N, C-alpha and C positions, 0 to 999 in steps of 0.2 A: 606401592607395593605389590600389590594382587596382581596389575597390570604386568609388571615386570617377571613374574613367576610363569604368568601365561607366555610371556615371549620367550622365556628360556625354554620351557617345556616345548614352544614350537619348534625354537632352532634345534632342539636336542632331537624331536622326532622327525624334523627332515634330515639331519644328519647319519640317522639310522636309515631311511629310507635310501639315501643317497649312496651309502655304503652297501647298502642291499642291492641296489642298481648297477652298481661297479662291480660287485661278486658276481652277479647275471652276465654281465660282458664279458668276465675273467673267464667263467666257466664255458661260455658260447665260445669264446675263443681258444679255449684248449680242448673244444672237441670236434671243431671246426676240420682240422686237417681229416681226421677218421672218418668224418660225416662225409667228406667228398662230395658236396652238392647235392645229396640224395635230399629230394623234397619230404615234406612231412605234412599228412594230412590229418586235419584235428576234426573227430568225429563227435558226436551227440546231438542231442536237441539244441538249435539254435537259440542262443543267449548274449548277453552282453559280455559273460566271463569267457564264453569262447572265442570271440569276434575281438575284445581286447586282448586277449590269450595271444591270437594270432599276429596282431601288430605288434607286441612285445617281443615275442621271439623273432620275429621279420627283423626287427631292429638291431636285436642283439646278435643274430647270426648274419646279418647283412644280407639276408634273403627277401625275395618279392614277396609280397602279401597280396591273398586274390580269396574272394568269396564265391563260390561256386553258384550260388543262386543268384548272386548279381549278374554273371556272365551268362547263365541260362535265358534271365529276364532280357538282356541287352540282346543275345543273340534273336530274341523272340520279338525284337522292336520296341522294349519297355514292358514295365509293369503291367499296364493295362491289357497290351496283347498278348503278355504271357498268361494273364488271367483269362482271357478270351480264348486262348489255346487250352487252358486245362478245362474250362466248360465244355468246348467243341471235341476235343482231341487229346485226353489225358496221356494216352498212351505215345502219344505224339511228344508232349512235354517230356517224358519221362524218357524218350529215346534222344532228345536233345540235351537232357540232365549226362546222360551217359557219354555224348558226342562232346562234350565241356571236359568230363573227368578224361576222357582217352586224350584229347590235347594237353591235360595240364599234367596227367600222366607221363607224358612224353617228355617233359622238361625237368631240368634240375633248378637247384636254389630257390625252392619254392615251399611257403606256409601257405596251406589250403583249407580254409575255414569250409568243409563238405557240407551241403545241404542236408536236410531231414531224409530225402529219397536216396543219397548217397549208399545207402546201404540195403536197398530195396531188392535187389538182384544180383546173381552171381555174377554177370559181366562186369558190375561196378565194382562190387568185391575183390574181383581178380586185379582191376585196374589200379586199387588201392595198393596192392601188393608192389607196386613200381616203385613206393616209395614207404616211410615210416608211418604207421597210423597209431593214432592215439586217442582213445575215448575219454572225452571230458565230461564226466559224470557230474552234474549239476543236480541238487535237489529242484524238483518239479515246482514247488510252492515259491522259490527264487525265480527260477525263470517264469512263472505265472506273474510274479511282481514286475519282473521286466517287461511284460508285454501289456500289463494294465496300466503302467505308469511311461507307455511309450518309450522305453529305454532301448528297445531293439525296433529295428523295420522289420516288419515282418514280410517273408518272401510271398510271391505270388502264389504258392502252393497253400501257405499257411494264412491268406487275408480272411478265409472265412471263418476263423475263429472268433470265438465271442470275446467280449472284454470285461464280463463280469466276472469276479472271481469263483464261484462255484463251476459255472461252466466250462470256463476254460482251465483249470485245473483236473477235470474230467477228461476233456479233449487231450491234453498234453499226457495224461496218462496212459489213453488210449495209444497216441504215438511213439510215446516211452515203449509200450510192450510190443507193439508191431515190430519197433527197429532192434530192439532188444537182443535178438541173436545176431543179429548184422553187426551191432556195436563189439558184441562179445569177442568177435573174429580180429579185434584191433590187436598191434603187437603190445600196447601196455594200456592201462586203465588208471586215470587221474580221478580220485573221489575227492570232490570237494569237501564232503562231511569226513573222511578220512583224514584230509589234511589239517582241518579244523580241531580235532581229536587228539593228533599227534602233535601239534602246536600249544594245545591247551587253552583252546578258544571254546568259549561258551556256545557259540552259534556260528554255523558255515560263513554267514556272510561277513565276518570277521576277518576271513581270508582274504589278503590283499592279493593284486597281481603280479607282485613281487615274490610272494609266498607260493603263488601257484606258478608262476616261470621257472623258479627254481626246482619244485619237485617236478616238472616237465623235462627240463634241461638234465636232470638226475637220470630220468628214465631212458631219455636217449641216449647219455652216455652209457649206459648199461646195456642196450641193445646193440650199440655200435662195438663195445668192446667183445661182444659175444660172436657177433657177425667176424669181428677181427681175426678171434681165437679159431672159429669155427675155419677160415680160409687158411690160417697159418697150419693149422691140422690137417688140412687136406692137401698140403705140399709134398710132393715127393721128396724120399731123403736124398 
């Protein structure tokens, strides 16, 4: 009897998740015509939330998915070569990151998970204006857990980060504070903590990827609607 209860509960949960996934694809289909292939840049400290969200959105919108850190490392000849480049010529590494963003910003129909260095200079910030930029604000303790449990692949730029809790949290705090002014230039901010509060969850890690995707698509829809209204207002009578 108990097994039957758990099976029924599992089926009900799966049905809810499937319904939400269908709703995500439906909303994505509705906004796609007005989006007109505009690329979307996801900003914020690298985390499993940001990368999984990027793939989820790419699937829903039928976009291509790219991680800018991976492309920078590939251009350098692999992660080991990228780490060596950082140690010898950090400015050269950052210039390579700008070049990758320049190429990505010139193309459409992309979901780009931008690396931590994407908001470090005005050139990069200007390149992000070629698309829609969204800051995915994840609590730092969850990002620290990602790192300590190896849920994310650290970029070449972040490999020096320690794996012990106090140190990694302190390093993430420094990284967050150094990038905060750049993140705040994004077209929209999605806060995991705020979504959890709105949905009545006790903790932000209760927010599902579908929950997060729905909120991001809502923001994209708002931005596209405002842009469309501004374009129509600018037309001559």
